[in-house]
Gaussian input, Z-matrix of N, CA and C with variables (Angstrom, degrees):
# hf/3-21g

backbone

0 1
 N
 C     1     B1
 C     2     B2     1     A1
 N     3     B3     2     A2     1     D1
 C     4     B4     3     A3     2     D2
 C     5     B5     4     A4     3     D3
 N     6     B6     5     A5     4     D4
 C     7     B7     6     A6     5     D5
 C     8     B8     7     A7     6     D6
 N     9     B9     8     A8     7     D7
 C    10    B10     9     A9     8     D8
 C    11    B11    10    A10     9     D9
 N    12    B12    11    A11    10    D10
 C    13    B13    12    A12    11    D11
 C    14    B14    13    A13    12    D12
 N    15    B15    14    A14    13    D13
 C    16    B16    15    A15    14    D14
 C    17    B17    16    A16    15    D15
 N    18    B18    17    A17    16    D16
 C    19    B19    18    A18    17    D17
 C    20    B20    19    A19    18    D18
 N    21    B21    20    A20    19    D19
 C    22    B22    21    A21    20    D20
 C    23    B23    22    A22    21    D21
 N    24    B24    23    A23    22    D22
 C    25    B25    24    A24    23    D23
 C    26    B26    25    A25    24    D24
 N    27    B27    26    A26    25    D25
 C    28    B28    27    A27    26    D26
 C    29    B29    28    A28    27    D27
 N    30    B30    29    A29    28    D28
 C    31    B31    30    A30    29    D29
 C    32    B32    31    A31    30    D30
 N    33    B33    32    A32    31    D31
 C    34    B34    33    A33    32    D32
 C    35    B35    34    A34    33    D33
 N    36    B36    35    A35    34    D34
 C    37    B37    36    A36    35    D35
 C    38    B38    37    A37    36    D36
 N    39    B39    38    A38    37    D37
 C    40    B40    39    A39    38    D38
 C    41    B41    40    A40    39    D39
 N    42    B42    41    A41    40    D40
 C    43    B43    42    A42    41    D41
 C    44    B44    43    A43    42    D42
 N    45    B45    44    A44    43    D43
 C    46    B46    45    A45    44    D44
 C    47    B47    46    A46    45    D45
 N    48    B48    47    A47    46    D46
 C    49    B49    48    A48    47    D47
 C    50    B50    49    A49    48    D48
 N    51    B51    50    A50    49    D49
 C    52    B52    51    A51    50    D50
 C    53    B53    52    A52    51    D51
 N    54    B54    53    A53    52    D52
 C    55    B55    54    A54    53    D53
 C    56    B56    55    A55    54    D54
 N    57    B57    56    A56    55    D55
 C    58    B58    57    A57    56    D56
 C    59    B59    58    A58    57    D57
 N    60    B60    59    A59    58    D58
 C    61    B61    60    A60    59    D59
 C    62    B62    61    A61    60    D60
 N    63    B63    62    A62    61    D61
 C    64    B64    63    A63    62    D62
 C    65    B65    64    A64    63    D63
 N    66    B66    65    A65    64    D64
 C    67    B67    66    A66    65    D65
 C    68    B68    67    A67    66    D66
 N    69    B69    68    A68    67    D67
 C    70    B70    69    A69    68    D68
 C    71    B71    70    A70    69    D69
 N    72    B72    71    A71    70    D70
 C    73    B73    72    A72    71    D71
 C    74    B74    73    A73    72    D72
 N    75    B75    74    A74    73    D73
 C    76    B76    75    A75    74    D74
 C    77    B77    76    A76    75    D75
 N    78    B78    77    A77    76    D76
 C    79    B79    78    A78    77    D77
 C    80    B80    79    A79    78    D78
 N    81    B81    80    A80    79    D79
 C    82    B82    81    A81    80    D80
 C    83    B83    82    A82    81    D81
 N    84    B84    83    A83    82    D82
 C    85    B85    84    A84    83    D83
 C    86    B86    85    A85    84    D84
 N    87    B87    86    A86    85    D85
 C    88    B88    87    A87    86    D86
 C    89    B89    88    A88    87    D87
 N    90    B90    89    A89    88    D88
 C    91    B91    90    A90    89    D89
 C    92    B92    91    A91    90    D90
 N    93    B93    92    A92    91    D91
 C    94    B94    93    A93    92    D92
 C    95    B95    94    A94    93    D93
 N    96    B96    95    A95    94    D94
 C    97    B97    96    A96    95    D95
 C    98    B98    97    A97    96    D96
 N    99    B99    98    A98    97    D97
 C   100   B100    99    A99    98    D98
 C   101   B101   100   A100    99    D99
 N   102   B102   101   A101   100   D100
 C   103   B103   102   A102   101   D101
 C   104   B104   103   A103   102   D102
 N   105   B105   104   A104   103   D103
 C   106   B106   105   A105   104   D104
 C   107   B107   106   A106   105   D105
 N   108   B108   107   A107   106   D106
 C   109   B109   108   A108   107   D107
 C   110   B110   109   A109   108   D108
 N   111   B111   110   A110   109   D109
 C   112   B112   111   A111   110   D110
 C   113   B113   112   A112   111   D111
 N   114   B114   113   A113   112   D112
 C   115   B115   114   A114   113   D113
 C   116   B116   115   A115   114   D114
 N   117   B117   116   A116   115   D115
 C   118   B118   117   A117   116   D116
 C   119   B119   118   A118   117   D117
 N   120   B120   119   A119   118   D118
 C   121   B121   120   A120   119   D119
 C   122   B122   121   A121   120   D120
 N   123   B123   122   A122   121   D121
 C   124   B124   123   A123   122   D122
 C   125   B125   124   A124   123   D123
 N   126   B126   125   A125   124   D124
 C   127   B127   126   A126   125   D125
 C   128   B128   127   A127   126   D126
 N   129   B129   128   A128   127   D127
 C   130   B130   129   A129   128   D128
 C   131   B131   130   A130   129   D129
 N   132   B132   131   A131   130   D130
 C   133   B133   132   A132   131   D131
 C   134   B134   133   A133   132   D132
 N   135   B135   134   A134   133   D133
 C   136   B136   135   A135   134   D134
 C   137   B137   136   A136   135   D135
 N   138   B138   137   A137   136   D136
 C   139   B139   138   A138   137   D137
 C   140   B140   139   A139   138   D138
 N   141   B141   140   A140   139   D139
 C   142   B142   141   A141   140   D140
 C   143   B143   142   A142   141   D141
 N   144   B144   143   A143   142   D142
 C   145   B145   144   A144   143   D143
 C   146   B146   145   A145   144   D144
 N   147   B147   146   A146   145   D145
 C   148   B148   147   A147   146   D146
 C   149   B149   148   A148   147   D147
 N   150   B150   149   A149   148   D148
 C   151   B151   150   A150   149   D149
 C   152   B152   151   A151   150   D150
 N   153   B153   152   A152   151   D151
 C   154   B154   153   A153   152   D152
 C   155   B155   154   A154   153   D153
 N   156   B156   155   A155   154   D154
 C   157   B157   156   A156   155   D155
 C   158   B158   157   A157   156   D156
 N   159   B159   158   A158   157   D157
 C   160   B160   159   A159   158   D158
 C   161   B161   160   A160   159   D159
 N   162   B162   161   A161   160   D160
 C   163   B163   162   A162   161   D161
 C   164   B164   163   A163   162   D162
 N   165   B165   164   A164   163   D163
 C   166   B166   165   A165   164   D164
 C   167   B167   166   A166   165   D165
 N   168   B168   167   A167   166   D166
 C   169   B169   168   A168   167   D167
 C   170   B170   169   A169   168   D168
 N   171   B171   170   A170   169   D169
 C   172   B172   171   A171   170   D170
 C   173   B173   172   A172   171   D171
 N   174   B174   173   A173   172   D172
 C   175   B175   174   A174   173   D173
 C   176   B176   175   A175   174   D174
 N   177   B177   176   A176   175   D175
 C   178   B178   177   A177   176   D176
 C   179   B179   178   A178   177   D177
 N   180   B180   179   A179   178   D178
 C   181   B181   180   A180   179   D179
 C   182   B182   181   A181   180   D180
 N   183   B183   182   A182   181   D181
 C   184   B184   183   A183   182   D182
 C   185   B185   184   A184   183   D183
 N   186   B186   185   A185   184   D184
 C   187   B187   186   A186   185   D185
 C   188   B188   187   A187   186   D186
 N   189   B189   188   A188   187   D187
 C   190   B190   189   A189   188   D188
 C   191   B191   190   A190   189   D189
 N   192   B192   191   A191   190   D190
 C   193   B193   192   A192   191   D191
 C   194   B194   193   A193   192   D192
 N   195   B195   194   A194   193   D193
 C   196   B196   195   A195   194   D194
 C   197   B197   196   A196   195   D195
 N   198   B198   197   A197   196   D196
 C   199   B199   198   A198   197   D197
 C   200   B200   199   A199   198   D198
 N   201   B201   200   A200   199   D199
 C   202   B202   201   A201   200   D200
 C   203   B203   202   A202   201   D201
 N   204   B204   203   A203   202   D202
 C   205   B205   204   A204   203   D203
 C   206   B206   205   A205   204   D204
 N   207   B207   206   A206   205   D205
 C   208   B208   207   A207   206   D206
 C   209   B209   208   A208   207   D207
 N   210   B210   209   A209   208   D208
 C   211   B211   210   A210   209   D209
 C   212   B212   211   A211   210   D210
 N   213   B213   212   A212   211   D211
 C   214   B214   213   A213   212   D212
 C   215   B215   214   A214   213   D213
 N   216   B216   215   A215   214   D214
 C   217   B217   216   A216   215   D215
 C   218   B218   217   A217   216   D216
 N   219   B219   218   A218   217   D217
 C   220   B220   219   A219   218   D218
 C   221   B221   220   A220   219   D219
 N   222   B222   221   A221   220   D220
 C   223   B223   222   A222   221   D221
 C   224   B224   223   A223   222   D222
 N   225   B225   224   A224   223   D223
 C   226   B226   225   A225   224   D224
 C   227   B227   226   A226   225   D225
 N   228   B228   227   A227   226   D226
 C   229   B229   228   A228   227   D227
 C   230   B230   229   A229   228   D228
 N   231   B231   230   A230   229   D229
 C   232   B232   231   A231   230   D230
 C   233   B233   232   A232   231   D231
 N   234   B234   233   A233   232   D232
 C   235   B235   234   A234   233   D233
 C   236   B236   235   A235   234   D234
 N   237   B237   236   A236   235   D235
 C   238   B238   237   A237   236   D236
 C   239   B239   238   A238   237   D237
 N   240   B240   239   A239   238   D238
 C   241   B241   240   A240   239   D239
 C   242   B242   241   A241   240   D240
 N   243   B243   242   A242   241   D241
 C   244   B244   243   A243   242   D242
 C   245   B245   244   A244   243   D243
 N   246   B246   245   A245   244   D244
 C   247   B247   246   A246   245   D245
 C   248   B248   247   A247   246   D246
 N   249   B249   248   A248   247   D247
 C   250   B250   249   A249   248   D248
 C   251   B251   250   A250   249   D249
 N   252   B252   251   A251   250   D250
 C   253   B253   252   A252   251   D251
 C   254   B254   253   A253   252   D252
 N   255   B255   254   A254   253   D253
 C   256   B256   255   A255   254   D254
 C   257   B257   256   A256   255   D255
 N   258   B258   257   A257   256   D256
 C   259   B259   258   A258   257   D257
 C   260   B260   259   A259   258   D258
 N   261   B261   260   A260   259   D259
 C   262   B262   261   A261   260   D260
 C   263   B263   262   A262   261   D261
 N   264   B264   263   A263   262   D262
 C   265   B265   264   A264   263   D263
 C   266   B266   265   A265   264   D264
 N   267   B267   266   A266   265   D265
 C   268   B268   267   A267   266   D266
 C   269   B269   268   A268   267   D267
 N   270   B270   269   A269   268   D268
 C   271   B271   270   A270   269   D269
 C   272   B272   271   A271   270   D270
 N   273   B273   272   A272   271   D271
 C   274   B274   273   A273   272   D272
 C   275   B275   274   A274   273   D273
 N   276   B276   275   A275   274   D274
 C   277   B277   276   A276   275   D275
 C   278   B278   277   A277   276   D276
 N   279   B279   278   A278   277   D277
 C   280   B280   279   A279   278   D278
 C   281   B281   280   A280   279   D279
 N   282   B282   281   A281   280   D280
 C   283   B283   282   A282   281   D281
 C   284   B284   283   A283   282   D282
 N   285   B285   284   A284   283   D283
 C   286   B286   285   A285   284   D284
 C   287   B287   286   A286   285   D285
 N   288   B288   287   A287   286   D286
 C   289   B289   288   A288   287   D287
 C   290   B290   289   A289   288   D288
 N   291   B291   290   A290   289   D289
 C   292   B292   291   A291   290   D290
 C   293   B293   292   A292   291   D291
 N   294   B294   293   A293   292   D292
 C   295   B295   294   A294   293   D293
 C   296   B296   295   A295   294   D294
 N   297   B297   296   A296   295   D295
 C   298   B298   297   A297   296   D296
 C   299   B299   298   A298   297   D297
 N   300   B300   299   A299   298   D298
 C   301   B301   300   A300   299   D299
 C   302   B302   301   A301   300   D300
 N   303   B303   302   A302   301   D301
 C   304   B304   303   A303   302   D302
 C   305   B305   304   A304   303   D303
 N   306   B306   305   A305   304   D304
 C   307   B307   306   A306   305   D305
 C   308   B308   307   A307   306   D306
 N   309   B309   308   A308   307   D307
 C   310   B310   309   A309   308   D308
 C   311   B311   310   A310   309   D309

   B1=1.5783
   B2=1.6377
   B3=1.2576
   B4=1.4682
   B5=1.4818
   B6=1.2597
   B7=1.4489
   B8=1.5775
   B9=1.2973
   B10=1.4478
   B11=1.5243
   B12=1.3393
   B13=1.4918
   B14=1.5013
   B15=1.4115
   B16=1.3647
   B17=1.5521
   B18=1.3389
   B19=1.5078
   B20=1.5679
   B21=1.3760
   B22=1.4651
   B23=1.6268
   B24=1.3289
   B25=1.5471
   B26=1.4398
   B27=1.4026
   B28=1.5043
   B29=1.4578
   B30=1.3172
   B31=1.5005
   B32=1.4137
   B33=1.4357
   B34=1.4106
   B35=1.6489
   B36=1.2152
   B37=1.4952
   B38=1.5804
   B39=1.3131
   B40=1.4797
   B41=1.6537
   B42=1.3708
   B43=1.5152
   B44=1.5212
   B45=1.3130
   B46=1.3636
   B47=1.5922
   B48=1.3479
   B49=1.4142
   B50=1.5704
   B51=1.2755
   B52=1.4474
   B53=1.5605
   B54=1.2155
   B55=1.5623
   B56=1.4885
   B57=1.2990
   B58=1.5093
   B59=1.5692
   B60=1.2953
   B61=1.4163
   B62=1.4461
   B63=1.3872
   B64=1.3900
   B65=1.5876
   B66=1.3020
   B67=1.5130
   B68=1.5100
   B69=1.3015
   B70=1.3916
   B71=1.5702
   B72=1.3318
   B73=1.4053
   B74=1.4055
   B75=1.3146
   B76=1.4355
   B77=1.6023
   B78=1.3159
   B79=1.3970
   B80=1.5064
   B81=1.3452
   B82=1.5143
   B83=1.4710
   B84=1.3446
   B85=1.5586
   B86=1.5050
   B87=1.3808
   B88=1.5222
   B89=1.6018
   B90=1.2391
   B91=1.5135
   B92=1.6067
   B93=1.3373
   B94=1.4072
   B95=1.5760
   B96=1.4303
   B97=1.4284
   B98=1.4557
   B99=1.2690
   B100=1.4653
   B101=1.6353
   B102=1.3011
   B103=1.5253
   B104=1.5316
   B105=1.2273
   B106=1.4879
   B107=1.5059
   B108=1.2473
   B109=1.4817
   B110=1.5260
   B111=1.3994
   B112=1.3919
   B113=1.5825
   B114=1.4396
   B115=1.5384
   B116=1.5358
   B117=1.4081
   B118=1.3948
   B119=1.6128
   B120=1.3327
   B121=1.5030
   B122=1.5323
   B123=1.3187
   B124=1.5194
   B125=1.4658
   B126=1.2907
   B127=1.4211
   B128=1.4234
   B129=1.3654
   B130=1.4585
   B131=1.4695
   B132=1.3796
   B133=1.3736
   B134=1.5061
   B135=1.3709
   B136=1.5581
   B137=1.4572
   B138=1.4249
   B139=1.5282
   B140=1.6127
   B141=1.1882
   B142=1.5103
   B143=1.5160
   B144=1.2398
   B145=1.4592
   B146=1.5375
   B147=1.2253
   B148=1.5031
   B149=1.4914
   B150=1.4434
   B151=1.4467
   B152=1.5135
   B153=1.4328
   B154=1.4347
   B155=1.5237
   B156=1.3209
   B157=1.5351
   B158=1.5246
   B159=1.2456
   B160=1.4120
   B161=1.5267
   B162=1.3030
   B163=1.5027
   B164=1.5310
   B165=1.2543
   B166=1.4717
   B167=1.4938
   B168=1.3655
   B169=1.4377
   B170=1.5713
   B171=1.3413
   B172=1.3956
   B173=1.5335
   B174=1.3134
   B175=1.5134
   B176=1.6113
   B177=1.3642
   B178=1.4686
   B179=1.5651
   B180=1.3147
   B181=1.5940
   B182=1.5732
   B183=1.3588
   B184=1.2599
   B185=1.5940
   B186=1.2694
   B187=1.5107
   B188=1.5268
   B189=1.3849
   B190=1.3529
   B191=1.4941
   B192=1.3509
   B193=1.4176
   B194=1.5261
   B195=1.3626
   B196=1.4533
   B197=1.5621
   B198=1.4407
   B199=1.4576
   B200=1.5714
   B201=1.1986
   B202=1.5626
   B203=1.6626
   B204=1.4364
   B205=1.4509
   B206=1.5345
   B207=1.3131
   B208=1.5053
   B209=1.5217
   B210=1.3062
   B211=1.4726
   B212=1.4440
   B213=1.3832
   B214=1.4874
   B215=1.5613
   B216=1.3180
   B217=1.4793
   B218=1.5201
   B219=1.3510
   B220=1.5740
   B221=1.4546
   B222=1.3948
   B223=1.5172
   B224=1.4751
   B225=1.3460
   B226=1.5736
   B227=1.4456
   B228=1.2924
   B229=1.3851
   B230=1.4359
   B231=1.3284
   B232=1.5269
   B233=1.4781
   B234=1.3933
   B235=1.4472
   B236=1.4535
   B237=1.3572
   B238=1.4854
   B239=1.5211
   B240=1.3816
   B241=1.4566
   B242=1.5680
   B243=1.4354
   B244=1.5098
   B245=1.5233
   B246=1.3107
   B247=1.6505
   B248=1.4876
   B249=1.2856
   B250=1.6026
   B251=1.6214
   B252=1.2382
   B253=1.4454
   B254=1.5187
   B255=1.1772
   B256=1.5359
   B257=1.6319
   B258=1.3139
   B259=1.4623
   B260=1.6440
   B261=1.2910
   B262=1.4261
   B263=1.6998
   B264=1.2814
   B265=1.4606
   B266=1.4098
   B267=1.4483
   B268=1.4510
   B269=1.4301
   B270=1.3923
   B271=1.5096
   B272=1.4583
   B273=1.3599
   B274=1.3967
   B275=1.4591
   B276=1.3456
   B277=1.4478
   B278=1.5255
   B279=1.1656
   B280=1.5170
   B281=1.5495
   B282=1.2185
   B283=1.5451
   B284=1.4842
   B285=1.3601
   B286=1.5347
   B287=1.3699
   B288=1.2444
   B289=1.4482
   B290=1.4669
   B291=1.2437
   B292=1.3853
   B293=1.5518
   B294=1.3785
   B295=1.4651
   B296=1.4643
   B297=1.2941
   B298=1.5884
   B299=1.5413
   B300=1.3243
   B301=1.4401
   B302=1.5190
   B303=1.3434
   B304=1.4955
   B305=1.5181
   B306=1.3206
   B307=1.4157
   B308=1.4771
   B309=1.3510
   B310=1.5326
   B311=1.4682
   A1=100.70
   A2=116.20
   A3=123.46
   A4=112.84
   A5=119.33
   A6=123.34
   A7=109.35
   A8=116.14
   A9=120.30
   A10=113.73
   A11=115.86
   A12=119.54
   A13=106.85
   A14=118.93
   A15=122.23
   A16=108.89
   A17=112.88
   A18=120.30
   A19=116.01
   A20=114.76
   A21=119.12
   A22=112.33
   A23=111.12
   A24=111.48
   A25=110.61
   A26=118.29
   A27=120.07
   A28=103.60
   A29=110.24
   A30=121.58
   A31=109.78
   A32=119.67
   A33=122.33
   A34=105.18
   A35=122.90
   A36=122.08
   A37=112.70
   A38=108.87
   A39=113.39
   A40=112.95
   A41=110.57
   A42=118.31
   A43=105.79
   A44=119.96
   A45=124.95
   A46=111.66
   A47=115.01
   A48=118.43
   A49=113.21
   A50=116.61
   A51=119.05
   A52=105.32
   A53=117.10
   A54=119.58
   A55=102.78
   A56=117.35
   A57=120.61
   A58=111.93
   A59=117.34
   A60=118.81
   A61=111.59
   A62=121.63
   A63=123.69
   A64=114.11
   A65=112.58
   A66=114.63
   A67=108.23
   A68=118.47
   A69=126.70
   A70=110.24
   A71=115.73
   A72=116.90
   A73=116.12
   A74=116.32
   A75=121.98
   A76=111.84
   A77=117.51
   A78=125.33
   A79=110.70
   A80=112.89
   A81=113.03
   A82=105.67
   A83=121.14
   A84=118.27
   A85=107.56
   A86=120.51
   A87=119.23
   A88=107.04
   A89=114.34
   A90=115.22
   A91=108.83
   A92=118.96
   A93=121.16
   A94=110.72
   A95=115.94
   A96=123.61
   A97=115.96
   A98=117.40
   A99=125.68
   A100=107.42
   A101=116.46
   A102=120.45
   A103=110.47
   A104=119.49
   A105=117.87
   A106=106.77
   A107=124.65
   A108=135.42
   A109=105.20
   A110=116.69
   A111=117.44
   A112=114.79
   A113=104.44
   A114=106.11
   A115=116.30
   A116=113.19
   A117=118.60
   A118=108.68
   A119=114.65
   A120=114.91
   A121=108.56
   A122=116.05
   A123=114.59
   A124=112.31
   A125=125.42
   A126=125.13
   A127=111.24
   A128=119.42
   A129=121.60
   A130=110.88
   A131=122.05
   A132=121.33
   A133=108.87
   A134=119.89
   A135=123.34
   A136=109.78
   A137=118.24
   A138=120.79
   A139=106.01
   A140=114.00
   A141=114.08
   A142=113.09
   A143=116.78
   A144=120.54
   A145=106.68
   A146=122.69
   A147=125.95
   A148=112.86
   A149=113.53
   A150=120.82
   A151=102.56
   A152=123.95
   A153=123.30
   A154=111.52
   A155=116.48
   A156=121.27
   A157=106.63
   A158=128.30
   A159=126.07
   A160=108.11
   A161=121.50
   A162=126.18
   A163=109.64
   A164=115.92
   A165=119.45
   A166=114.36
   A167=117.82
   A168=121.50
   A169=112.11
   A170=118.57
   A171=117.53
   A172=109.80
   A173=114.27
   A174=122.01
   A175=107.47
   A176=111.55
   A177=111.98
   A178=113.96
   A179=115.08
   A180=117.90
   A181=107.95
   A182=123.48
   A183=121.16
   A184=113.57
   A185=119.18
   A186=122.14
   A187=110.39
   A188=114.93
   A189=116.68
   A190=118.08
   A191=115.59
   A192=125.51
   A193=113.05
   A194=110.68
   A195=115.68
   A196=115.44
   A197=111.49
   A198=112.91
   A199=118.85
   A200=111.30
   A201=118.74
   A202=104.36
   A203=111.72
   A204=115.08
   A205=112.87
   A206=114.41
   A207=119.45
   A208=110.33
   A209=116.74
   A210=116.37
   A211=116.05
   A212=114.76
   A213=120.46
   A214=116.58
   A215=105.02
   A216=112.79
   A217=110.51
   A218=116.45
   A219=121.55
   A220=107.25
   A221=121.21
   A222=129.75
   A223=114.23
   A224=110.10
   A225=116.74
   A226=114.48
   A227=120.72
   A228=126.05
   A229=120.92
   A230=113.19
   A231=125.94
   A232=106.68
   A233=122.99
   A234=120.41
   A235=111.03
   A236=121.14
   A237=123.64
   A238=116.57
   A239=112.51
   A240=116.70
   A241=111.33
   A242=110.30
   A243=117.78
   A244=109.25
   A245=112.39
   A246=116.10
   A247=111.13
   A248=111.27
   A249=114.57
   A250=107.15
   A251=112.52
   A252=121.52
   A253=119.04
   A254=117.93
   A255=120.50
   A256=107.87
   A257=112.03
   A258=118.29
   A259=108.79
   A260=118.75
   A261=121.14
   A262=116.92
   A263=105.31
   A264=113.22
   A265=116.70
   A266=116.87
   A267=117.36
   A268=120.15
   A269=118.73
   A270=117.69
   A271=117.89
   A272=115.62
   A273=116.91
   A274=116.09
   A275=116.72
   A276=118.79
   A277=106.82
   A278=123.58
   A279=126.36
   A280=111.36
   A281=114.11
   A282=113.06
   A283=114.30
   A284=114.39
   A285=124.01
   A286=109.81
   A287=121.52
   A288=135.09
   A289=108.30
   A290=120.37
   A291=123.31
   A292=113.92
   A293=113.85
   A294=119.28
   A295=111.80
   A296=116.11
   A297=124.16
   A298=106.78
   A299=115.50
   A300=116.65
   A301=111.32
   A302=114.39
   A303=118.34
   A304=106.91
   A305=118.44
   A306=124.27
   A307=119.82
   A308=117.28
   A309=120.85
   A310=110.42
   D1=127.42
   D2=175.01
   D3=-78.17
   D4=141.58
   D5=176.25
   D6=-79.22
   D7=110.12
   D8=-176.86
   D9=-54.35
   D10=-44.28
   D11=-174.46
   D12=-60.16
   D13=-42.03
   D14=-177.47
   D15=-67.53
   D16=-49.64
   D17=176.29
   D18=-47.20
   D19=-44.57
   D20=-177.45
   D21=-68.70
   D22=-11.36
   D23=178.64
   D24=-84.07
   D25=-12.90
   D26=-179.72
   D27=-78.62
   D28=156.38
   D29=168.52
   D30=-73.00
   D31=163.38
   D32=175.72
   D33=-59.59
   D34=-42.82
   D35=-178.32
   D36=-59.34
   D37=-40.84
   D38=-179.17
   D39=-71.33
   D40=-32.32
   D41=174.31
   D42=-64.89
   D43=-51.90
   D44=-171.87
   D45=-67.82
   D46=-27.52
   D47=173.56
   D48=-73.49
   D49=-22.90
   D50=178.51
   D51=-83.04
   D52=-36.16
   D53=179.97
   D54=-65.09
   D55=-46.31
   D56=-179.18
   D57=-58.58
   D58=-32.99
   D59=179.22
   D60=-70.81
   D61=-35.79
   D62=171.09
   D63=-66.40
   D64=-32.15
   D65=176.84
   D66=-70.92
   D67=-39.28
   D68=178.84
   D69=-58.87
   D70=-43.74
   D71=171.75
   D72=-60.31
   D73=-42.42
   D74=-178.44
   D75=-63.79
   D76=-35.26
   D77=175.58
   D78=-63.59
   D79=-44.49
   D80=-177.61
   D81=-67.36
   D82=-42.43
   D83=-173.87
   D84=-71.99
   D85=-25.82
   D86=175.58
   D87=-72.01
   D88=-42.42
   D89=179.70
   D90=-57.47
   D91=-30.18
   D92=-177.09
   D93=-94.62
   D94=12.97
   D95=-175.56
   D96=48.18
   D97=35.90
   D98=173.01
   D99=-102.66
   D100=81.50
   D101=-176.07
   D102=-68.66
   D103=-27.90
   D104=-178.00
   D105=-67.88
   D106=-45.84
   D107=178.60
   D108=-62.27
   D109=-46.09
   D110=-176.60
   D111=-65.34
   D112=-37.02
   D113=177.69
   D114=-70.20
   D115=-29.91
   D116=179.23
   D117=-67.43
   D118=-36.57
   D119=177.86
   D120=-69.35
   D121=-45.44
   D122=176.39
   D123=-60.72
   D124=-32.96
   D125=176.44
   D126=-63.98
   D127=-36.68
   D128=172.09
   D129=-65.36
   D130=-44.29
   D131=179.21
   D132=-58.74
   D133=-43.90
   D134=178.70
   D135=-56.51
   D136=-38.70
   D137=-179.45
   D138=-67.14
   D139=-41.24
   D140=-178.73
   D141=-68.47
   D142=-43.13
   D143=177.05
   D144=-60.94
   D145=-46.00
   D146=-177.27
   D147=-58.85
   D148=-41.19
   D149=-177.32
   D150=-72.81
   D151=-42.37
   D152=-179.08
   D153=-60.24
   D154=-40.39
   D155=180.00
   D156=-61.50
   D157=-26.62
   D158=-177.87
   D159=-94.84
   D160=11.52
   D161=168.73
   D162=-76.88
   D163=106.17
   D164=-175.40
   D165=-57.31
   D166=-26.82
   D167=176.96
   D168=-68.56
   D169=-14.80
   D170=-173.23
   D171=-117.40
   D172=32.00
   D173=179.84
   D174=-49.60
   D175=-48.92
   D176=-171.56
   D177=-71.65
   D178=-13.46
   D179=178.92
   D180=-97.30
   D181=1.55
   D182=-178.30
   D183=-54.71
   D184=-44.31
   D185=179.27
   D186=-54.14
   D187=-45.30
   D188=176.90
   D189=-60.44
   D190=-39.14
   D191=176.05
   D192=-62.13
   D193=-43.99
   D194=177.35
   D195=-65.57
   D196=-36.58
   D197=169.41
   D198=-65.34
   D199=-37.67
   D200=176.17
   D201=-57.86
   D202=-52.35
   D203=-178.23
   D204=-57.89
   D205=-37.87
   D206=177.54
   D207=-63.52
   D208=-42.86
   D209=177.75
   D210=-65.53
   D211=-36.57
   D212=171.55
   D213=-58.95
   D214=-44.45
   D215=-177.41
   D216=-67.44
   D217=-31.83
   D218=173.79
   D219=-58.23
   D220=-45.10
   D221=176.02
   D222=-61.24
   D223=-45.26
   D224=-179.61
   D225=-60.63
   D226=-38.76
   D227=175.44
   D228=-96.03
   D229=7.82
   D230=-176.82
   D231=44.25
   D232=52.02
   D233=173.38
   D234=-82.54
   D235=-30.23
   D236=-178.84
   D237=63.48
   D238=23.98
   D239=-179.21
   D240=-64.18
   D241=-40.74
   D242=-172.47
   D243=-92.81
   D244=-18.49
   D245=-176.55
   D246=54.07
   D247=42.62
   D248=174.13
   D249=-107.39
   D250=139.75
   D251=174.44
   D252=-78.73
   D253=154.04
   D254=170.19
   D255=-57.74
   D256=-43.22
   D257=-175.72
   D258=-63.27
   D259=-40.32
   D260=172.22
   D261=-58.04
   D262=-46.41
   D263=174.92
   D264=-67.73
   D265=-44.62
   D266=165.16
   D267=-50.49
   D268=-45.20
   D269=174.20
   D270=-63.97
   D271=-33.30
   D272=172.96
   D273=-60.38
   D274=-44.92
   D275=-176.54
   D276=-77.57
   D277=-39.37
   D278=-177.73
   D279=-66.58
   D280=-25.69
   D281=172.32
   D282=-60.46
   D283=-35.11
   D284=168.31
   D285=-51.22
   D286=-53.19
   D287=-176.97
   D288=-54.48
   D289=-42.88
   D290=179.79
   D291=-68.50
   D292=-35.99
   D293=172.81
   D294=-65.67
   D295=-36.47
   D296=-177.16
   D297=-69.57
   D298=-38.80
   D299=-179.57
   D300=-74.47
   D301=-28.50
   D302=-178.07
   D303=-72.40
   D304=-39.83
   D305=176.77
   D306=-64.60
   D307=-7.51
   D308=179.79
   D309=-75.84

């Protein structure tokens, strides 16, 4: 369980980078055909997204976060409605991490 007080001190770019790290873990486990571990990493990503949605500073980004959660949910249940890969979602989130590192 993540400490919300600490989480809310991170910038959006840092938060998205952490979410991207969980998605990267999920992709690695998926590549190894370990769906149990993939789903555990996705569940951690869901948790981080949900906490991020509660960050009052990011109210205007809530729709984007909900859409990301919906795309991950599609992968979690293997529905293939959106035909988005974990690699695509990982890249989307980790691009934020690059900005966060650049800002240091």
